[in-house]
N, C-alpha and C positions, 0 to 999 in steps of 0.2 A: 699911318694910323696912330693916333695919339694915345695909346694905352700902355700901361705898364702895371707893375704890381700895385694893387690898390693899398692904400694905407689902411691898417686895421684899427687905428686909433680913431674913435668916433669924433673926437674933438677936431681932428684935422679935416676929415670930410672931403678929401681930394683923391684923385687918382695919380699915382706916381707915373712919371714919364721915363723913368730910367732905362727900362729894357727896350722900349720903343726907340729911344734916342740912340742907344748903343747899336741896335740893329740898323738903324738908318745911317749912322756914321761909319760903322765898321762891318756891317753885314750880319747875317744870321748866326755866324760862329761866335759872335760876341755875346749872344744872349746867355749862353751857359756861364761863361766867365763872369759876366756882370751879375747874374743871379747868385752865383756862389760867393762872390765878393760881398754882395748885399747881405746874404744870409750870415756870413762870417761876422760881419760888422753889427748887424741889427737883430739877429735871432734872439728872441726872448725879451726884446725891448718893446714889443707891441707896436713897432713903427710900421712894419710891413706884414702882410699876410702870406706866410710861407706854407700854408696848409694845402693839402690835396684839393679841397674844394676851391681854394683861392687860385691855385694854378689852373684848375679846370675852367673856372670862370674867365680867367685871363685868356685862355686859349679859345673859348667859345666866342669871345668878343674881339679877338685879334684881327679877324678878317681873313679867314682861311683861303678864300678864293683869290684874294689879291696878293697874299703873301705866303704861298705854299712852303717855301724854304724856311721862313721864320716859324710858321706853324709846326713844321716837322721838327725844327730845333727845340721848340717848346715842348712838344710831345715826347721827344727823346729825353729832355730834361725831366719831365714829369715821370717817365718810366724809370729813370735813374733814381729819382728821389722816392718814388712810390711804385716799385716793381709789381706789386699786387693790386694795382689800381684798375678796377673794372672800367671806370670812366676813361682812363687814358687808353686802354686797349680798344675800347669801343670807338672812341673818337679817331684813333689812328686807323682802325679798320674802315671807318666811314671815309676818311680822307683818302686812303689808298684806293678804295672802291671808286671814288669820284675821279681819281687820277688814272684809272684803268689798270691799276696794279692789283689784279684780282687775287693772285696767290698770297701776296702779303696781307691783303684785306681779310682773306679767309683765316690766315694764321692769327691775326689780332682778334678777330671776332670769335674764333675758337677759344682763345685765352680769356676773353671777356665772358664768354658763356661758362667756362670752367670756374671763373671767379664768382659768377652770379648765375647759377643754373635756373633761377626763376625768371630770367629775362627773356620772355617769350618773343619780344620784338627782335632780339638778337638772333634767336633760333630761326625765325622767319627770314631774316636778312641773309643768314648763313646758308639756308636752304636755297634761296634765290641765287646766290653766288655759286654754289656748288652745281646747280642746274645749268647755270650759264657756262661754267667750266666744262661740264659734260657735253653740252651742245656744241661748244667751240673750244676744243682743247688747245688752240693756239693762243688763247688769252693769257 
């Protein structure tokens, strides 16, 4: 997948390939190292978007179904950088639910709801998952 941190400078107008290339060449573990190196070198220069919404956008466009290990690495990174991110906990919960990791999904969705109690859609998803767990405690 040819996505990376997008450049935040409107004059550049391109998408960076750096994280995708690192993941392709060295595996998902390289994502964090590469991100940290980029941030150390370019933070404040307006060359890359290191914001919470920027990371969230990157994750949504990454191709979660095709690259679950890379998506998990990006979500771990987002939670490391932004531990109080509703968006990161919600996306992690969704990914875990799709992978059948219901207990982990419930944990992340609980945290998302704690961070944003107005998110009715999260409350509904959480209720569905808890009903699923009650009906089949082996999940």
